[in-house]
C-alpha positions as CSV (number, residue, x, y, z in Angstrom):
1,M,132.2,112.0,97.2
2,P,133.6,108.5,97.0
3,Q,133.0,106.4,94.0
4,Q,130.4,103.7,94.4
5,E,131.9,100.2,94.1
6,A,130.6,97.0,92.6
7,V,131.3,93.3,93.1
8,G,131.6,90.9,90.2
9,V,131.6,87.1,90.7
10,I,132.3,84.4,88.2
11,Q,132.2,80.6,88.8
12,T,133.6,78.2,86.2
13,L,134.0,74.6,85.7
14,G,137.7,73.9,85.7
15,F,140.7,75.8,86.8
16,P,142.0,77.0,83.3
17,A,138.7,78.8,82.7
18,V,138.8,80.7,86.0
19,L,142.5,81.6,85.4
20,A,141.6,82.9,82.0
21,A,138.7,84.9,83.5
22,A,140.8,86.4,86.3
23,D,143.5,87.4,83.8
24,A,141.0,89.0,81.4
25,M,139.1,90.7,84.3
26,L,142.2,92.4,85.7
27,K,143.3,93.5,82.3
28,G,139.8,94.6,81.3
29,G,139.2,97.2,84.0
30,R,140.7,98.9,87.1
31,V,139.5,96.2,89.4
32,T,141.0,94.2,92.3
33,L,140.7,90.5,92.7
34,V,139.4,90.0,96.2
35,Y,138.4,86.4,96.4
36,F,139.4,83.0,94.9
37,D,138.3,79.6,96.1
38,K,137.5,76.1,94.9
39,A,133.8,75.3,94.9
40,E,132.4,71.8,94.7
41,S,132.6,69.4,91.8
42,G,135.5,71.0,90.0
43,N,134.1,74.5,90.1
44,F,136.2,77.6,90.9
45,A,134.9,81.0,92.0
46,I,136.5,84.5,91.8
47,A,135.3,87.9,92.9
48,I,136.5,91.3,91.8
49,R,135.8,94.8,93.2
50,G,136.1,98.2,91.8
51,G,134.1,101.1,90.4
52,I,130.8,100.2,88.8
53,S,132.1,101.5,85.4
54,E,135.2,99.3,85.7
55,V,133.6,96.1,86.9
56,R,131.1,95.9,84.1
57,P,133.7,95.7,81.2
58,A,136.0,93.5,83.4
59,M,133.1,91.0,83.9
60,E,132.4,91.0,80.2
61,A,136.0,90.3,79.4
62,G,136.2,87.5,82.1
63,L,133.1,85.8,80.8
64,I,134.3,85.8,77.2
65,A,137.8,84.5,78.2
66,A,136.4,81.7,80.4
67,E,134.0,80.5,77.7
68,N,136.8,80.6,75.0
69,T,139.1,78.5,77.2
70,F,139.3,74.9,75.9
71,G,136.9,72.9,78.1
72,G,135.9,76.0,79.9
73,K,132.4,76.7,81.1
74,V,130.9,79.5,83.1
75,T,128.5,77.9,85.6
76,T,127.2,81.2,87.1
77,H,128.1,84.8,87.3
78,Y,126.6,87.9,88.9
79,T,127.4,91.6,89.4
80,V,126.3,93.6,92.4
81,P,126.5,97.4,92.0
82,N,127.1,99.1,95.3
83,P,126.6,96.3,97.8
84,P,125.5,97.3,101.3
85,E,128.0,97.3,104.1
86,N,126.4,94.3,105.9
87,V,126.9,92.2,102.7
88,V,130.6,93.3,102.4
89,A,131.1,92.5,106.1
90,V,129.6,89.0,105.9
91,L,130.7,87.7,102.5
92,P,134.4,87.2,101.7
93,I,134.6,90.2,99.4
94,E,136.3,92.8,101.6
95,Y,139.7,94.3,100.6
96,T,142.0,92.2,102.8
97,E,145.6,93.1,103.7
98,A,146.8,90.6,101.1
99,V,145.1,92.4,98.2
100,E,145.3,96.0,99.5
101,Q,148.6,96.6,97.7
102,F,146.8,95.9,94.4
103,R,143.8,98.0,95.0
104,F,143.0,100.8,92.6
C-alpha cells in the first residue's frame, strides 16, 4: 500500500525568510520542494510534498527558521494531509520533471 502524502506550504515576507524555511524543511524531513514563487508585496511561497509523518516536522522546522531570520515573517502556512487527486492536478504541487530527481 503506498504511503499517503501531504503538502506543506509556507508564505513569508522577504526572500531570506523563505530561503531559511526551505533549507530547514528539506533538512527536517524526507520531503521534496515542489513549488517556489514570488507572491505579491514582497511575499514568497514554497510548497513541499512527502509522507505525512515527514511533512509535519519539516513544516515545524521551516516555520521556526523563517521566524528566526532577521526581518523574517511568516505571513501564512498550511499543511494538507493526503490531498485529493483533483487538487494535485489543478494546483502547482505536482512532482515535475525538474524535481523528480530529488523525490524521496
